[in-house]
Backbone as a ProteinNet text record, in pm:
[ID]
protein_1_A
[PRIMARY]
MKKILVINGHPDQASLNTVIADTYIKTVLDLGAEVRYIPIGALDFNPNLQFGYRQRMELEPDLLKALEDIRWSEHQVWIHPIWWLGMPSIMKGFFDRAFLPGITFRSHKDKPSEGLLTGKTGRIITTAGDMSWQVYQDVYKSSGLIQLQKGILEYCGITVVQNNFIGPLHDFSEADCIEELEHIKAIARTDINQMSISDNRFDPSENKLSL
[TERTIARY]
8114.9	8250	8342.3	8435.8	8533.3	8643.7	8679.1	8779.4	8912.9	9006	9134.2	9247	9338	9455.6	9579.7	9661.9	9787.7	9901.6	9990.5	10103.8	10232.3	10317.2	10444.3	10557.5	10629.3	10735.2	10872.6	10884.9	11016	11048.2	11165.9	11199.4	11220.6	11248.2	11273.5	11144.9	11089.4	10963.4	10977.8	11101.3	11123.7	11147.7	11110.6	11138.3	11030.8	11060.4	10961.3	10843.2	10867.2	10757.7	10653.6	10698.3	10605.6	10528	10593.8	10524.5	10418.7	10452.1	10355.6	10236.2	10264.5	10157	10068.8	10131.5	10055.3	9967.9	10022.5	9947.4	9827	9848.4	9738.4	9631	9674.3	9580.1	9496.5	9560.6	9486.6	9383.9	9420.7	9329.6	9205.9	9223.6	9106.2	9023.8	9088.9	9012.3	8921.4	8974.8	8895.1	8777.3	8789.6	8682.7	8588.3	8606.8	8512.8	8547.3	8667	8705.1	8744.3	8734	8788.4	8924.7	9027.8	9164.4	9237.3	9313.1	9408	9546.4	9648.3	9785.9	9878.6	9962.7	10064.1	10201.7	10278.8	10419.5	10503.8	10538.7	10601.1	10726.9	10806	10929.5	10909.8	10788.4	10760.7	10700.2	10672.5	10614.1	10720.3	10675.5	10764.4	10743.7	10832.3	10822.4	10957.5	10974.9	11094.7	11072.3	11148.2	11123.9	11178.8	11246.9	11309.1	11214.7	11174.9	11092.5	11186.1	11217.3	11329.4	11319.1	11197.9	11180.5	11114.1	11105.6	11031.8	10887.7	10832.9	10696.4	10694.7	10811.7	10818.5	10756.6	10777.3	10728	10673.2	10550.8	10485.9	10538.7	10580.3	10621.1	10498	10493.8	10382	10384.8	10269.2	10261.5	10258.4	10344.7	10348.3	10221.3	10184.7	10063.3	10057.1	10170.6	10169	10134.9	10179.3	10145.4	9997.9	9947.4	9806.1	9717.7	9757.5	9680.8	9690.8	9808.7	9825.5	9737.2	9731	9646.1	9498.6	9461.6	9323.7	9292.1	9386.7	9366	9359.3	9441.3	9440.4	9306.3	9254.2	9123.6	9012	9024.4	8922.5	8914	9025	9033.1	8954.3	8908.3	8853.4	8958	9040.2	9143.2	9272.9	9384.3	9514.3	9610	9691.5	9793.8	9928.6	10011.2	10142.6	10248.9	10323.6	10423.8	10561.2	10659.7	10793.7	10898.4	11022.2	11132.2	11185.8	11246.1	11312.4	11457.5	11493.5	11631.8	11679.2	11790.6	11841.5	11731.4	11654.7	11549.6	11429.7	11423.1	11310.1	11271.4	11198.9	11150.7	11254.1	11247.1	11336.2	11318.5	11422.9	11420.2	11311.1	11281.7	11179.8	11042.2	11021.2	10893.5	10884.1	10992.9	10994.8	10973.4	11035.5	11015.6	10871.6	10805.5	10663.9	10581.7	10606.5	10533.8	10570.1	10699.2	10742.3	10670.8	10658.4	10602.6	10450.3	10387.1	10242.4	10160.6	10212.6	10137.1	10165.9	10096.8	10125.9	10015.3	10047.6	9944.3	9832	9709.9	9594.9	9554.1	9638.1	9607.2	9577.9	9667.9	9643.9	9631.8	9668.4	9650.1	9638.7	9589	9575.7	9628.7	9719.9	9776	9692.1	9681.4	9608.1	9700.1	9686.7	9775.3	9752.7	9626	9595.7	9540	9545	9497	9572.3	9561.5	9636.9	9603.2	9698.2	9676	9560	9498.2	9379.4	9413.4	9391.7	9410.1	9295.7	9326.2	9223.9	9190.3	9245.3	9217.1	9140.9	9056.4	8981.2	8880.6	8842.2	8745.8	8808.2	8940.3	9011.1	9090.1	9101.5	9182.4	9307.5	9404.3	9530.1	9595.6	9678.1	9763.6	9905.2	10004.2	10144.3	10209.9	10272.7	10348.5	10493.9	10584.2	10725.4	10806.7	10913.4	11004.9	11143.2	11217.1	11352.6	11446.2	11565.5	11659.9	11730.5	11785.4	11868.2	11828.7	11704.9	11661.2	11532	11524.4	11403.2	11310.2	11184	11089.3	11133.2	11186.4	11227.9	11335.9	11433.9	11540.5	11484.5	11399.2	11339.7	11261.7	11189.2	11105.3	11185.1	11270.3	11336.8	11459	11536.3	11659.1	11632.1	11555.8	11535.4	11399.1	11320.5	11194.7	11096.3	11101.2	11007.9	11008.2	11126.1	11136	11074.9	11098.2	11040.5	10889.6	10837.8	10693.4	10630.7	10694.5	10643.1	10638.3	10743.2	10746.1	10627.9	10606.6	10501.3	10362.3	10346.1	10212.7	10170.9	10253.6	10216.2	10247.1	10367.8	10413.5	10354.7	10301.9	10249.2	10102.4	10073.8	9938.3	9836	9859.8	9762.1	9759.1	9872.2	9875.2	9780.4	9768.5	9682.1	9541.1	9511	9374.4	9343.9	9440.6	9420.1	9435.6	9342	9347.8	9424.5	9546.3	9626	9592.1	9534.9	9485.9	9563	9647.4	9727.5	9862.3	9964.9	10093.6	10150.9	10224.8	10284	10430.3	10512.8	10658.2	10701.2	10777.3	10823.6	10976	11038	11182.6	11235	11366.6	11468.6	11470	11457.8	11445.7	11572.5	11688	11813.3	11815	11731.7	11725.5	11613	11536.7	11420	11458.2	11393	11401.6	11287.2	11286.5	11176.6	11044.2	11047.9	10926.5	10877.7	10971	10933.5	10863	10915.5	10854.6	10714.1	10697	10565	10467.5	10515.6	10430.9	10389.8	10484.6	10450.8	10348.8	10359.5	10262.6	10124	10120.2	9991.4	9934.3	10024.4	9979.9	9927.7	9990	9941.5	9800.6	9773.8	9638.6	9539.1	9580.1	9492.3	9467.7	9572.7	9559	9458.7	9468.2	9377	9232.9	9212.4	9076.3	9024.7	9113.5	9074.7	9032.9	9108.3	9075.1	8936.4	8907.2	8775.7	8665.8	8687.3	8586.9	8563.9	8672	8658.9	8592.2	8616.7	8552.7	8402.6	8358.4	8216	8140.9	8215.1	8151.3	8080.3	7965.6	7878.8	7943.8	8028.3	8087.6	8219.5	8257.6	8377.6	8503.4	8506.8	8624.1	8682.6	8812.4	8879.8	8878.5	8888.9	8898.1	9045.3	9094.4	9235.7	9281.5	9188.9	9227.9	9277	9249.5	9294.2	9439.3	9501.9	9636.9	9737.4	9796.9	9896.1	10018.3	10134.1	10258.3	10309.3	10357.7	10419.3	10567.2	10614.3	10753.9	10834.8
10054.2	10107	10034.2	10106.8	10048.4	9981.1	9860.6	9784.6	9792	9869.5	9893.8	9841.8	9768.1	9716.5	9782.4	9842.9	9904.2	9816.3	9778.2	9691.1	9766.5	9781.8	9852.9	9751.9	9741.9	9642.9	9691.6	9816.7	9868.4	9818.6	9761.5	9708.8	9816.8	9939.9	10049.3	10128.7	10123.9	10191.2	10342.8	10393.5	10538	10587.6	10508.3	10540.2	10630.3	10684.9	10760.8	10672.7	10544.9	10454	10451.8	10462.4	10467.9	10598.7	10707.4	10836.1	10830.3	10768	10750.9	10668.4	10557.8	10472.9	10549.5	10622.4	10699.1	10804.7	10871.5	10975.4	10915.7	10803.8	10736	10693.4	10630.6	10578.8	10691.3	10798.9	10910.1	10966.5	10976.2	11032.9	10946.9	10816.2	10730.5	10712.8	10717.7	10714.2	10835.9	10951.8	11074.8	11068.9	10984	10969.7	10854.5	10794	10693.9	10549.8	10524	10385.7	10313	10183.2	10097.5	10049.5	10068.1	10043.2	9950	9859.3	9778.6	9798.9	9776.2	9808.8	9693.3	9656.1	9552.8	9612.9	9644.8	9682.8	9555.7	9505.6	9373.5	9364.3	9472.7	9469.3	9453.6	9480.4	9468.6	9333	9249.6	9118.8	9022.4	8929	8827.3	8696.4	8669.3	8544.9	8514.6	8388.2	8344.3	8364.2	8453	8479.5	8372	8273.4	8169.6	8051.6	8026.8	7910	7789.7	7737.5	7646.1	7519.4	7467	7339.5	7355.4	7478.8	7499.2	7454.5	7389.2	7336.8	7189.1	7133.1	6991.2	6965.4	7055.9	7037.8	7170.6	7170.4	7292.6	7335	7461.4	7519.3	7576.9	7565.9	7621.6	7774	7832.4	7977.4	8043.8	8142.8	8217.5	8300.6	8337.4	8416.5	8544.6	8613	8737.5	8711.5	8599.1	8565.3	8526	8454.5	8417.7	8542	8639	8764.5	8842.3	8844.2	8914.2	8852	8721.1	8653.7	8681.9	8689.9	8727.1	8867	8960	9096.2	9100.7	9021.7	9017.4	8965.1	8861.6	8807.7	8907.8	8980	9078.4	9195.5	9232.9	9356.2	9349.7	9467.4	9484.6	9545.4	9631.9	9701.7	9699.8	9674.8	9666.1	9768.1	9828.3	9923	9869.9	9829.2	9771.7	9879.2	9910.4	10017.2	9956.8	9984.7	9932.9	10010.3	10010.6	10070.6	9971	10023.1	9937.4	9920.7	9799.5	9765.1	9656.8	9680.7	9584.8	9542.8	9641.9	9626	9546.8	9518.6	9443.9	9491.6	9409.9	9442	9402.8	9461.5	9420	9271.3	9211.6	9067.3	9027.9	9113.2	9077.5	9070.2	9154.7	9152.4	9028.1	8994.6	8870.8	8749.6	8750.5	8641.4	8630.4	8745.2	8745.9	8670.5	8699.8	8629.4	8481	8449.9	8310.1	8230	8288.5	8215.4	8215.4	8326.4	8339.8	8307.6	8339.2	8318.1	8177.3	8081.8	7940.6	7872.8	7758.9	7680.9	7643.6	7661.2	7631.4	7747.1	7850.3	7967.7	8088.8	8118.9	8233	8189.9	8067.6	8014.9	7863.6	7806.6	7660.5	7614.2	7520.3	7465.2	7349.6	7339.8	7231.1	7161	7033.9	6955.9	6984.8	6994.8	7002.3	7137.3	7239	7371.3	7477	7604.3	7708.5	7716.4	7769	7786.1	7880.8	7866.2	7943.7	8038.1	8167.6	8263.2	8256	8259.1	8246.5	8379.7	8489.6	8622.1	8707.8	8646.9	8719.2	8814	8916.4	9013.6	9128.7	9128.9	9236.2	9319.1	9448.1	9535.6	9577.3	9628.9	9666.9	9786.2	9850.3	9959.2	9930.1	9961.5	9945.6	10082.6	10118.1	10242.9	10206.2	10243.1	10212	10341	10336.2	10449.2	10405.4	10498.8	10468.3	10580	10542.6	10642.2	10718.1	10646.3	10713.3	10675.3	10632	10586.7	10656.1	10701.1	10763.3	10656.3	10695.1	10602.4	10564.1	10660	10630.2	10523	10533.6	10433.5	10298.5	10300.8	10177.4	10106	10184.1	10126.1	10089	10179.3	10159.3	10067.7	10084	10005.9	9873.5	9879.6	9760.1	9695.8	9747	9684.4	9665.6	9756.5	9752.8	9615.3	9557.4	9418	9392.3	9480.6	9459.6	9470.7	9563.1	9579	9455.7	9400.6	9279.5	9164.6	9152.7	9046.2	9057.1	9178.7	9195.8	9192.1	9266.3	9276.6	9147.6	9104.4	8988.4	8855.9	8849.5	8721.7	8683	8782.2	8751.6	8790.6	8920.5	8965.3	8916.8	8944.2	8901.4	8749.4	8685.6	8538.7	8483.1	8555.1	8510.4	8566.8	8638.6	8681.1	8826.4	8902.1	9043.1	9125.4	9211.9	9296.5	9423.9	9434.4	9555.7	9652.6	9765	9857.1	9987.4	10011.9	10133	10107	10175.7	10174.9	10315.8	10351.6	10485	10472.4	10544.4	10542	10678.2	10679.5	10804.3	10802.4	10892.8	10897.9	10977.8	10999	10954.5	11041.4	10977.3	11049	11125.2	11077.6	11147.1	11289	11314.8	11448.1	11533.4	11476.3	11546.4	11650.6	11764.6	11866.3	11842.8	11917	11906.3	11940.9	12040.4	12079.6	11966.4	11893.4	11780	11672.6	11644.8	11542.8	11584.7	11711.9	11762.1	11748.4	11779.7	11767.4	11622.2	11529	11387.6	11340.1	11387.5	11346.9	11403.3	11519.9	11573	11485	11433.2	11342.3	11212.1	11164	11043.8	11066.8	11184.9	11216.8	11212.4	11266.6	11264	11120.5	11037.4	10896.4	10828.1	10856	10795.5	10836.4	10962.7	11008.5	10941	10923.9	10854.5	10711.6	10644.6	10506.5	10496.8	10586.7	10585.4	10612	10709.5	10742	10625.2	10560.4	10448.6	10329	10310.2	10200	10221	10345.3	10374.9	10339.8	10310.8	10268.1	10135	10118.4	10005.7	9870.1	9855.1	9723.8	9705.9	9808.1	9799.8	9778.3	9834.8	9824.4	9962.2	9966.8	10091.8	10117.4	10243	10281.9	10288.7	10198.4	10198.5	10329.5	10407	10533	10632.7	10605.8	10695.7	10669.9	10568.4	10530.4	10638.1	10699.5	10802.9	10773.7	10796.6	10771.4	10899.6	10889.1	11004.8	11003.3	11103	11104.7	11202.4
9053.1	9064.2	8968.6	8907.6	8817.9	8899.6	8862	8936.2	8862.8	8918.4	8853.1	8941.2	8880.1	8949	8891	8976.1	8934	8983.6	8892.4	8926.4	8895.6	8996.2	8982.9	8983	8870.4	8857.8	8898.2	8943.7	8984.9	9125.6	9147.6	9280.6	9386.7	9345.3	9439.3	9459.1	9577.9	9603.2	9614	9605.9	9603.3	9461	9362.9	9222.7	9163.3	9044.8	8970.9	8933.7	8911.2	8879.5	8991.4	9115.1	9227.8	9228.1	9195.1	9185.4	9075.4	8963.4	8855	8903.2	8971.3	9023	9121.1	9212.7	9312.3	9246	9143.9	9073	9001	8934	8865.2	8965.8	9074.2	9174.1	9234.1	9274.5	9334.9	9237	9109.7	9011	8993	8978.1	8955.6	9083.2	9200.1	9325	9335.4	9299.8	9303.8	9207.2	9103.6	9005.3	9038.7	9155.8	9203.3	9175.1	9126.8	9098.7	9226.9	9223.2	9328.8	9280.5	9361.7	9316.5	9412.6	9355.2	9431.9	9372.2	9454.4	9414.5	9447.6	9350.8	9372.7	9346.8	9451.5	9433.2	9434.1	9318.3	9309.4	9394.8	9398.9	9475.7	9625.3	9674.3	9817.4	9854	9754.1	9782.6	9835	9916.2	9973.2	9897.5	9802.4	9725.5	9662.1	9626.8	9556.5	9407	9340.7	9198.4	9104.8	9159.3	9077.2	9058	8933.2	8903.1	8897.2	9011.9	9030.2	8947.4	8931.9	8861.9	8725.9	8677.1	8552.9	8570.7	8468.5	8480.1	8518.4	8547.4	8584.1	8720	8813.2	8949.9	8999.3	9046.8	9090.1	9227.6	9236.4	9363.5	9433.6	9564.4	9639.3	9629.5	9600.3	9588	9725.7	9742.5	9868	9883.5	10008.2	10031.7	9949.7	9931.3	9853.7	9707	9653.2	9514.6	9503.2	9601	9599.7	9605.5	9690.2	9699.1	9568	9506.6	9379.1	9270.9	9265.7	9167.1	9193.4	9319.4	9352.8	9300.3	9318.4	9269.9	9117.4	9051.5	8905	8854.3	8916.2	8875.4	8904.8	9013.9	9054.6	8957.7	8899.4	8821.7	8691.7	8649.1	8514.7	8421.8	8478.2	8400.9	8481.7	8412.9	8479.4	8419.4	8504.4	8460.1	8506.1	8410.6	8439.3	8417.4	8521.6	8517.6	8546.5	8460.6	8488.7	8409.9	8459.9	8384	8281.6	8177.7	8080	8122.4	8158.4	8195.2	8099.1	8031.5	7934.1	7836.9	7791.4	7691.2	7741.4	7869.2	7922.5	8060.3	8130.8	8264.5	8370.2	8491.2	8599.4	8632.6	8685.3	8710.7	8810.1	8909	9007.4	8941.7	8842.1	8770.5	8682.6	8614.7	8535.4	8626	8743.5	8838.4	8885.3	8897.7	8934.9	8830.3	8704.4	8599.1	8597.1	8611.6	8610.5	8718.7	8837.2	8950.5	8954.3	8913.3	8932.6	8807.8	8689.6	8565.8	8514.6	8572.5	8549.4	8470.2	8406.2	8338.2	8434.7	8389.7	8473.8	8561.9	8568.5	8650.7	8563.4	8469.7	8380	8233.5	8203.1	8068	8075.8	7968	7960.9	7826.1	7828.4	7705.5	7654.6	7521.6	7458.8	7358.4	7349.7	7264	7116.9	7075.6	6933.8	6889.1	6976.6	6937.4	7018.6	6982.2	7051.1	7199.6	7274.9	7418	7442.5	7558.3	7594.4	7709.9	7690.1	7797.5	7896.1	8024.5	8128.4	8194.4	8142	8198.9	8098.2	8019	7917.7	7982.4	7905.2	7954.9	8030.1	8042.4	8112.3	8011.7	8039.8	7956.2	8031.2	7957.7	8021	7955.1	8031.4	7983.7	8032.8	7949.8	7987.6	7986.7	8098	8107.7	8136	8044.8	8063.3	8070.3	8149.1	8160	8114.7	8057.2	8010.3	8052.8	8099.8	8148.7	8039.3	7940.9	7839.9	7697.3	7679.1	7547.2	7508.5	7384.8	7334.1	7278	7257	7196.6	7055.7	6981	6844.9	6841.7	6930.7	6936.7	6980.8	7082.3	7133.2	7023.4	6945	6840.5	6716.2	6670.7	6542.3	6552.1	6658.2	6672.8	6743.9	6851.8	6934.9	6916.1	6820.4	6779.1	6894.2	6991.7	7106.4	7172	7187.5	7229.8	7367.1	7461.9	7593.9	7593.4	7514.2	7503	7441	7340.2	7276.7	7377.3	7458.6	7559.1	7654	7709.7	7808.7	7746.4	7636.8	7577.6	7507.9	7411.9	7331.6	7400.7	7458.9	7512.1	7645.8	7720	7853.2	7865.7	7861.8	7893.2	7791	7662.7	7562.3	7549.8	7571.9	7571	7677.7	7788.1	7898.1	7888.2	7779.5	7754.3	7782.6	7835	7866	7737.7	7710.4	7591.9	7625	7577.1	7597.9	7486.2	7523.9	7421.8	7417.5	7515.9	7514.5	7579.8	7529.4	7596.5	7591.5	7693.5	7704.8	7741.9	7670.5	7690.1	7743.5	7853.7	7913.4	7918.4	7846.1	7845.3	7726.3	7723.1	7820.3	7945.8	8061	8187.4	8223.3	8176.5	8207.1	8151.4	8051	7991.6	8050.2	8142.8	8193.9	8298.4	8290.4	8394.6	8493.9	8601.8	8697.5	8629.2	8542	8469.9	8379.8	8318.3	8233.9	8316	8434.4	8521.5	8562.9	8596.5	8635.1	8518	8398	8279.7	8256	8274.7	8255.6	8357.7	8481	8583	8551.9	8492.2	8447.1	8336.7	8252.1	8146.9	8206.8	8314	8382.1	8434.1	8488.7	8535.4	8419.8	8304.4	8187.3	8141.2	8145	8109.7	8201.5	8331.4	8428.6	8400.6	8368.5	8337	8209.8	8111.4	7988.7	8018.5	8104.1	8137.7	8201.2	8293.4	8357.5	8255	8169.2	8068.1	7973.3	7932	7839.6	7905.7	8035.1	8106.7	8121.1	8102	8111.8	7983.9	7876.6	7752.7	7776.4	7719.2	7754.3	7735.7	7633.4	7609.7	7683.4	7767.9	7851.8	7768.7	7647.6	7563	7538.3	7522	7492	7341.6	7305.5	7165.5	7127.2	7043.4	7007.8	6943.8	6888.9	6827.6	6929.8	7058.7	7165.2	7204.3	7143.5	7183.1	7143.5	7243.6	7218.7	7304	7250.2	7322.4	7383	7504.8	7569.6	7538.6	7467.4	7423.5	7507.1
[MASK]
+++++++++++++++++++++++++++++++++++++++++++++++++++++++++++++++++++++++++++++++++++++++++++++++++++++++++++++++++++++++++++++++++++++++++++++++++++++++++++++++++++++++++++++++++++++++++++++++++++++++++++++++++++

């Protein structure tokens, strides 16, 4: 069975991001995958890394379970809205508190840091209310995507091979939303098919953006 972890970074569980997560999960379950789900906004933890790296804070049970799920997964799907060109604060707090030295990466004095989540693949799905992909890419240089993909996931060893942008949602009709959810189903089927490849790697040529 394929081990897929879906992480929803939207704090509102009644959001479109939750509908996207539910649609993805149902599709891969129907295809025989084993799925776990982390709705970050529903976790009970302090998102403030109060002491930085000077003093380790005890990890709450929800963070320990989330880290267990992250280690268990073969493929991860990170879903979040773009707020102020980045992720919601609760999602950033999740990374601050859970993605710690010795847990998801290891720093070395005389050589580059080492990611401890190697062998896993990832997909990033972002939604935007009033911004198009062209504006996000050309004007804002995909800054939030760079933070999540390069600065966090790949830094910790996860190979992000696809990203999908959905927006601007303020211009979407009901028919547009239905079409995007159909695209999410297609994305889920692609993920399962790609995971069936013997080397468990995705084909980067399949990377397509949802505009």
